[in-house]
C-alpha positions in Angstrom: 16.0 17.4 4.6 13.5 17.8 1.8 9.8 19.3 2.8 6.9 20.8 1.5 7.4 23.7 3.9 7.8 27.2 4.2 9.7 28.4 7.9 9.6 25.8 10.0 8.3 27.5 12.7 5.4 28.6 11.3 4.0 25.1 9.9 2.1 24.2 12.9 -0.5 27.2 12.2 -0.5 27.1 8.2 -1.2 23.4 8.4 -4.1 24.3 10.7 -5.2 27.0 8.5 -5.3 24.6 5.7 -7.5 22.3 7.6 -9.9 24.7 8.1 -9.7 26.0 4.7 -10.3 23.0 4.2 -13.3 21.5 6.3 -16.4 23.5 6.8 -17.4 22.2 9.6 -14.5 23.1 11.3 -13.1 26.6 12.3 -9.4 27.4 14.0 -9.0 29.7 16.8 -7.7 33.4 16.5 -5.1 33.1 19.1 -4.0 29.9 19.7 -3.5 26.6 18.0 -6.9 25.0 18.1 -9.3 23.3 16.0 -12.8 23.2 16.8 -16.3 22.3 15.6 -18.1 24.9 14.0 -21.2 23.9 14.4 -21.5 24.4 18.1 -24.6 25.7 19.9 -24.5 28.1 22.7 -22.6 27.0 25.9 -25.7 26.4 27.6 -26.9 24.1 25.1 -23.6 22.0 24.2 -23.5 18.6 25.0 -20.4 17.3 26.7 -17.4 18.2 25.2 -14.3 15.6 24.1 -10.9 17.0 23.5 -7.9 15.4 22.5 -4.5 17.1 21.2 -0.8 16.6 21.1 2.2 17.6 19.7 1.8 18.0 15.8 3.3 15.6 13.5 0.7 13.1 13.9 -1.7 13.9 11.3 -4.4 13.2 10.7 -4.8 13.0 14.4 -5.8 15.1 16.3 -7.5 17.9 14.3 -9.0 15.2 11.7 -11.1 13.5 14.2 -13.1 17.1 14.9 -16.5 16.6 14.2 -20.0 15.3 15.6 -19.8 12.1 17.3 -15.8 12.3 17.8 -13.4 15.4 19.1 -15.2 19.1 19.4 -11.9 20.1 19.6 -8.0 19.4 19.2 -5.3 21.1 20.8 -1.7 21.3 18.5 1.6 21.9 20.3 4.7 22.3 17.7 6.2 19.1 16.4 6.1 16.4 18.8 6.0 18.9 21.8 3.2 19.3 23.7 0.5 21.8 23.4 0.6 24.9 26.1 -1.5 25.0 29.1 -2.7 28.5 27.7 -3.6 26.5 24.1 -6.1 23.3 25.9 -8.0 26.4 28.3 -8.6 28.2 25.5 -10.0 24.7 23.7 -12.1 23.9 26.8 -13.2 27.5 27.4 -14.3 27.2 23.1 -15.3 23.9 23.1 -17.8 23.1 26.5 -20.0 24.5 28.6 -21.7 23.9 31.9 -22.1 20.0 30.8 -18.1 19.8 31.1 -15.3 18.4 29.4 -13.8 15.0 28.9 -9.4 15.6 27.9 -8.2 12.6 25.8 -4.2 12.6 26.8 -2.0 10.5 25.5 0.6 8.9 28.2 3.4 11.3 28.1 4.9 13.9 30.9 4.2 16.9 28.8 0.5 16.1 28.1 -0.2 14.8 31.5 1.1 17.9 33.3 -0.2 20.5 30.7 -4.0 18.6 30.4 -3.7 18.3 33.9 -2.8 21.7 35.1 -5.9 22.9 32.4 -8.4 20.9 34.1 -8.1 22.0 36.8 -8.1 25.8 36.0 -11.5 24.5 33.8 -12.8 23.3 37.2 -12.0 26.6 38.9 -13.8 28.4 36.1 -16.7 26.1 36.9 -16.4 23.9 34.2 -16.4 20.1 35.2 -13.7 18.4 33.7 -12.0 14.5 33.4 -9.3 13.7 32.2 -8.5 10.4 30.8 -4.9 8.8 29.8 -4.2 6.6 27.5 -1.5 4.5 27.8 -1.4 1.5 25.3 1.7 0.6 24.4 2.5 -3.2 25.5 5.9 -2.9 23.9 7.0 -1.9 27.5 5.9 -4.7 28.8 8.1 -5.6 31.9 9.8 -2.7 31.1 8.0 0.0 32.9 4.5 0.1 35.4 1.1 -0.4 33.3 0.5 3.0 33.9 3.5 3.9 33.0 3.2 2.9 29.3 3.4 5.1 26.7 0.1 6.3 24.6 0.1 5.5 20.9 -2.6 5.2 17.8 -4.8 3.3 20.0 -6.5 6.7 21.5 -7.8 6.8 18.3 -10.3 4.6 19.2 -10.9 6.1 22.9 -11.9 9.2 20.8 -14.7 7.3 19.2 -15.6 5.8 22.4 -15.8 9.2 24.3 -17.0 10.5 21.2 -19.7 8.9 20.9 -20.8 8.8 24.2 -20.7 13.1 24.4 -23.1 13.1 21.6 -25.5 10.6 23.0 -25.7 12.9 25.7 -24.3 11.1 28.4 -22.8 12.6 31.2 -19.3 14.0 31.6 -18.9 11.5 34.3 -19.9 8.6 32.5 -18.3 9.9 29.1 -15.2 9.3 31.4 -16.1 6.3 32.9 -16.5 4.3 29.5 -13.3 6.2 27.5 -11.3 4.8 31.3 -12.6 1.4 30.8 -12.1 1.3 27.1 -7.9 2.7 27.6 -7.7 -0.1 30.0 -8.9 -3.2 27.5 -6.8 -1.4 24.5 -3.1 -2.7 23.5 -1.3 -1.5 20.8 2.6 -2.1 19.4 4.6 -0.5 16.3 7.1 -1.2 14.0 9.4 1.0 12.1 11.5 0.4 8.9 12.8 3.6 9.5 13.4 7.2 11.2 11.6 10.4 10.4 12.6 14.0 10.4 12.0 17.0 12.8 11.0 19.7 10.7 13.3 21.8 13.7 16.1 19.2 13.9 17.2 18.6 10.0 18.0 15.3 10.3 16.8 11.8 10.7 16.1 11.2 14.6 17.5 7.6 14.2 19.5 5.6 12.0 19.1 1.7 10.4 20.9 -0.3 8.4 19.1 -2.1 5.4 18.5 -5.3 6.9 17.4 -3.6 10.4 13.8 -2.2 11.9 13.0 -0.9 15.0 10.8 -2.8 17.3 8.0 -1.7 20.3 8.6 2.4 19.1 6.4 5.1 20.6 4.8 7.8 18.3 8.3 10.5 18.1 10.4 9.3 16.3 12.2 7.4 18.6 13.7 4.5 18.7 11.9 1.3 19.6 12.7 -1.0 22.7 14.6 -3.5 20.0 16.6 -2.9 17.3 16.3 -6.2 15.3 16.9 -7.6 11.7 14.7 -7.0 9.1 11.1 -10.1 8.7 8.2 -11.4 6.9 5.5 -8.8 7.5 3.6 -11.7 8.9 6.0 -12.7 11.7 6.6 -8.8 12.2 2.4 -9.4 12.7 2.9 -12.3 14.5 5.3 -11.0 17.4 3.2 -7.4 18.0 -0.2 -9.4 18.3 1.2 -12.0 20.4 2.4 -9.0 22.6 -1.0 -7.6 23.0 -2.7 -10.9 23.5 -0.5 -11.7 25.8 -0.7 -8.3 27.8 -4.6 -7.6 27.5 -5.1 -11.3 28.1 -7.1 -12.0 25.5 -8.1 -16.2 24.6 -10.5 -17.6 22.6 -14.0 -16.5 22.6 -12.9 -12.9 23.2 -14.3 -10.3 20.5 -12.4 -7.3 19.6 -11.6 -4.1 16.9 -8.5 -4.0 15.3 -6.5 -0.8 14.3 -4.3 -1.1 11.4 -2.4 2.3 11.3 0.2 3.7 9.1 3.1 5.6 10.7 3.4 8.1 8.1 5.3 6.5 5.2 3.7 3.1 4.5 1.5 2.5 1.4 -2.0 1.1 1.8 -0.6 -2.1 -0.1 1.7 -2.9 2.9 -1.0 -1.5 5.6 -3.7 -4.5 3.4 -0.9 -7.0 3.7 -0.9 -6.4 7.7 -4.1 -6.1 8.4 -5.0 -9.8 5.9 -2.5 -11.7 8.4 -3.3 -9.6 11.4 -7.1 -11.0 10.9 -6.0 -13.9 10.0 -3.6 -14.7 13.4 -6.3 -13.5 15.6 -8.7 -15.8 14.1 -6.2 -18.4 14.3 -6.3 -17.9 17.4 -10.5 -18.0 18.1 -10.4 -14.3 18.7 -13.5 -12.9 16.6 -12.3 -9.5 14.6 -15.8 -7.8 14.6 -14.5 -4.2 13.8 -11.3 -3.2 11.9 -10.2 -1.1 9.9 -6.6 0.1 8.1 -5.1 3.5 7.1 -2.9 6.4 8.7 -4.5 7.5 11.8 -2.0 8.8 14.2 1.6 9.3 12.4 5.1 10.0 13.4 5.9 12.2 10.4 6.6 10.6 7.2 8.2 7.4 9.1 7.9 4.1 8.1 6.5 1.5 9.8 3.1 0.7 11.0 1.5 -0.3 14.7 -1.8 -2.8 15.0 -3.9 -1.5 18.0 -6.5 -4.4 19.8 -9.1 -3.3 21.6 -11.5 -6.1 23.7 -15.3 -5.5 22.9 -18.5 -5.7 24.2 -21.9 -5.0 22.7 -22.0 -1.4 24.1 -18.2 -0.7 23.2 -19.1 -1.8 19.4 -22.2 0.1 19.2 -20.0 3.4 20.3 -16.9 2.5 17.5 -20.4 2.4 14.9 -22.5 5.3 16.1 -22.9 8.0 13.7 -20.1 10.2 13.1 -18.4 12.7 10.8 -14.9 13.9 10.2 -12.1 14.6 7.6 -10.0 11.4 9.0 -12.9 9.2 10.2 -13.6 6.3 7.8 -17.0 5.4 9.3 -18.5 1.9 9.7 -15.6 -0.8 10.4 -18.0 -3.9 11.0 -16.8 -6.6 9.1 -17.3 -10.3 8.9 -16.4 -13.3 10.3 -13.9 -14.4 6.7 -13.8 -13.1 3.5 -15.8 -13.0 1.0 -14.5 -14.8 -2.3 -16.5 -14.6 -5.2 -15.8 -16.8 -8.2 -15.4 -15.3 -11.7 -17.0 -16.9 -14.5 -14.9 -18.5 -17.1 -15.7 -19.9 -20.6 -15.3 -23.7 -21.1 -11.5 -24.5 -21.4 -10.6 -25.8 -24.9 -10.9 -29.4 -25.1 -7.4 -29.7 -26.0 -6.5 -33.0 -24.2 -7.9 -34.4 -27.2 -5.6 -33.2 -29.7 -3.2 -36.1 -30.8 0.4 -34.6 -31.2 2.2 -33.9 -34.0 4.9 -34.4 -35.6 6.5 -31.2 -34.0 5.1 -31.5 -30.6 8.6 -32.4 -28.7 10.3 -29.3 -30.3 7.8 -27.1 -29.8 7.8 -27.9 -26.2 11.6 -27.8 -26.2 11.8 -24.3 -28.1 9.0 -22.8 -25.6 11.1 -23.9 -22.4 14.3 -22.6 -23.8 12.2 -19.4 -24.2 11.5 -19.6 -20.4 14.9 -20.2 -19.9 16.0 -17.3 -20.8 13.8 -15.5 -19.7 14.5 -16.5 -16.7 17.9 -15.9 -17.0 17.6 -12.2 -18.2 15.5 -11.4 -15.1 18.0 -8.8 -13.7 19.1 -7.3 -17.0 15.5 -7.0 -17.9 14.4 -5.4 -14.7 17.5 -2.6 -14.8 17.0 -1.6 -18.4 13.3 -1.2 -17.4 13.8 0.7 -14.1 16.0 3.4 -16.2 13.2 4.4 -18.1 10.1 2.9 -16.4 8.4 1.1 -13.2 11.3 -1.5 -13.4 9.2 -4.8 -13.6 9.7 -5.9 -16.8 12.0 -8.6 -15.5 9.6 -10.2 -12.9 6.7 -9.8 -16.1 8.8 -12.3 -17.5 9.9 -14.4 -14.9 5.9 -14.6 -14.6 5.7 -15.9 -18.1 8.6 -18.1 -17.5 6.8 -20.0 -14.6 3.2 -19.8 -17.0 5.1 -21.6 -20.1 6.7 -24.5 -17.9 3.4 -25.0 -16.2 1.3 -25.8 -19.4 -0.1 -29.3 -20.2 2.0 -31.7 -22.4 -1.3 -31.4 -24.4 -0.5 -27.4 -25.0 2.3 -28.5 -27.5 -0.2 -30.9 -30.1 0.4 -28.7 -33.2 2.1 -24.8 -33.9 -1.4 -23.5 -34.0 -2.3 -24.9 -30.5 1.4 -24.3 -28.8 1.3 -20.2 -29.8 -2.8 -20.3 -28.7 -1.6 -21.8 -24.7 1.1 -19.6 -24.4 -0.5 -17.0 -25.6 -3.3 -17.2 -22.8 -0.4 -17.9 -20.6 0.9 -15.4 -20.8 -2.4 -13.0 -20.7 -3.3 -14.5 -17.7 0.0 -14.4 -15.9 2.3 -10.8 -17.0 0.3 -7.7 -16.3 1.0 -4.2 -17.5 1.1 -3.8 -21.5 3.8 -7.1 -22.2 1.3 -9.6 -21.0 -1.8 -8.2 -23.6 1.2 -7.3 -26.6 2.7 -10.8 -26.7 -0.8 -12.8 -26.2 -2.3 -10.7 -28.8 0.7 -12.0 -31.2 0.5 -15.3 -30.7 -3.1 -15.5 -30.8 -3.2 -13.6 -34.5 -0.3 -16.2 -34.9 -1.7 -19.2 -33.9 -4.7 -18.1 -36.3 -2.4 -18.4 -39.2 -1.4 -21.6 -38.3 -4.7 -23.1 -37.1 -5.5 -27.0 -38.6 -1.6 -27.3 -40.1 0.0 -30.0 -37.5 3.3 -28.9 -39.7 2.9 -25.9 -41.4 4.7 -25.1 -44.5 7.3 -21.6 -44.8 4.9 -19.7 -46.6 2.5 -20.2 -43.2 5.4 -19.5 -40.9 6.1 -16.4 -42.8 2.4 -15.0 -42.6 1.9 -15.6 -39.0 5.3 -14.0 -37.9 4.1 -10.9 -40.1 0.5 -11.4 -39.1 1.9 -11.2 -34.9 4.5 -7.8 -35.8 1.0 -5.9 -37.3 -0.8 -6.7 -33.7 1.6 -5.2 -31.7 1.3 -1.6 -33.9 -2.7 -1.8 -33.9 -3.0 -2.5 -30.6 -0.6 -0.3 -29.1 -0.2 2.5 -31.7 3.1 2.4 -31.4 5.7 2.9 -35.0 8.5 2.4 -35.6 11.0 4.9 -34.0 8.8 5.4 -31.0 11.1 3.5 -28.5 9.2 -0.1 -28.1 9.8 -3.5 -29.0 8.5 -2.9 -32.4 11.7 -1.2 -33.0 12.9 -4.7 -32.5 10.2 -6.8 -34.2 9.6 -4.6 -37.4 13.5 -5.0 -38.3 13.3 -8.4 -37.3 10.9 -9.2 -39.5 12.1 -7.0 -42.8 15.5 -8.8 -41.9 13.8 -12.2 -42.1 11.6 -11.8 -44.9 14.7 -10.8 -47.3 16.6 -13.8 -46.5 13.4 -15.3 -47.3 13.0 -14.2 -50.6 16.3 -14.2 -51.3 16.5 -17.9 -50.8 18.6 -18.1 -47.4 18.3 -21.4 -45.8 15.9 -21.0 -42.9 18.4 -21.0 -40.1 20.6 -18.4 -42.0 17.1 -16.6 -42.0 16.2 -16.3 -38.8 19.8 -15.4 -37.7 19.3 -12.6 -39.7 16.4 -11.7 -38.4 17.8 -11.9 -34.7 20.5 -9.7 -35.7 18.4 -7.0 -37.0 16.2 -7.1 -33.6 19.8 -6.3 -31.4 20.4 -3.9 -33.8 17.1 -2.5 -33.5 17.0 -2.8 -29.6 20.5 -1.2 -29.6 19.4 2.0 -31.4 16.2 2.7 -29.1 19.1 3.7 -26.5 18.8 7.2 -28.8 15.4 7.3 -29.3 13.3 9.9 -28.2 10.2 7.9 -26.2 6.8 8.3 -27.5 4.6 5.9 -25.6 4.6 4.3 -22.5 6.1 5.5 -19.3 9.3 6.3 -20.7 7.8 8.8 -22.7 6.8 10.8 -19.7 10.8 11.6 -18.6 11.4 12.3 -22.4 15.4 13.3 -22.8 16.2 11.8 -19.4 14.8 8.4 -20.8 18.1 8.6 -23.8 21.1 6.4 -23.0 19.6 2.8 -22.4 18.0 0.4 -25.1 13.9 -0.2 -24.1 13.6 -2.8 -22.3 10.6 -4.2 -24.2 13.0 -3.9 -27.3 15.6 -5.9 -25.3 13.4 -9.0 -24.4 12.4 -9.5 -27.8 15.8 -10.4 -28.9 16.0 -13.0 -25.4 13.5 -15.1 -26.9 14.9 -14.8 -30.6 17.8 -15.5 -29.5 16.5 -18.8 -27.7 14.8 -20.2 -30.3 17.3 -20.2 -32.9 18.3 -23.6 -32.3 15.3 -24.9 -33.1 15.0 -23.4 -36.2 15.9 -25.2 -39.3 
């Protein structure tokens, strides 16, 4: 187990201390693990308090939602363990007044018992108390009665509904009724790609094969309802949403809120992909999504996976979700349009290359470019492996996109050497991200500039084009030979080419010499200390493997050899 903690016994208190330090609008009770609003008036002047909580490990829930328009206080138990009755009662005493308190409780035995008993004790002290139980996990449909289902991430939406109603001055009974009605119209379901590790346990709660997932799980690191094979995310989203739609009896014409919740280790990239499909799936069934958010709202430590929550909306409930609120974890408005907005990028008019008459080299230029594309495709795995050792591992995929761009060029692109190099450069620029695309595009455009208006360039023009291309790489990127970059293959290749040409060697032999020099230069990068790019961040740890960008140079140079004669 590797976690940024001190003693596992102290993590909850230390976490809450950090929380209170970071957010001046919150205060930490001195005697219990409770975060409370720091701006509360005297008890007699307070509106209805809304309190929630549960075991820790669900951050940013629950303390992250303490603030105006949301929770008045949050109670934290040990990791995945219900807080004590005394801690909950302390929170009620610190946050509530004669107007009363509404306790938002996820449907777990420990939470229901402890929050329920605390509510009874509060009533004995003269504080009106209502308990709202959230049981939104539709994965348990058919297994347990609806009122016995688990409470999971949709609980955050109930926090907001109740908090907004309380902030608006509604009575304790009204706040509770609004929250209960929302909970009854709420459905959630989750999927996990792996387990989480409870600090006190020191090991994952379960093990999954590389191609396995847990479908329909809770929020405490437990297994799901079903272990199944990994599927594309669109299919997983459809499975979860169909279960929610069926359970909540949502049909065409319904209006809903959507919450896409990360379980702790799912990057925003993946959550956005999930949200994209979820919106499309709901809209495809005629269900209008008026409100949506994606992010980590209620997690299970560092579990990879997500859950989806869908809440039926009316105008009043939508207004409560959108009412002003301020808390560290609350993202504000979730209003969205009925469809994605699409902006049209302005582009310069396309060059009229269709009118260019194919020159004598057109067929050969196309064959040569396609040979390069095939070579990049064949080298994908090798380039990916090399790049992953000292970079981000995207070089193979980048060259594959470059190959696809070459194959997609129109016949008119091959009319002359200049049009061919320009078209390939433009294609690589548009399709290869990172540094490779701009480097290749600049080099090819510089070379094309030396061959303009030459349907069949002479040898001297090709020499100038090659030299201009190599020089541009150093100018654009700032690299020099010896920096462990593609230039360490290009520079010796150019030198060998020019030496062979000046020595009167046939052009095919000159290119063979250039290829050999490029291969030697690329191999030499294995012992060079990197000075540019991501590899430079690794220092000596990058030594031992050649630079992927330099090796990629040898790939296309070897592919061109049969055509240079």
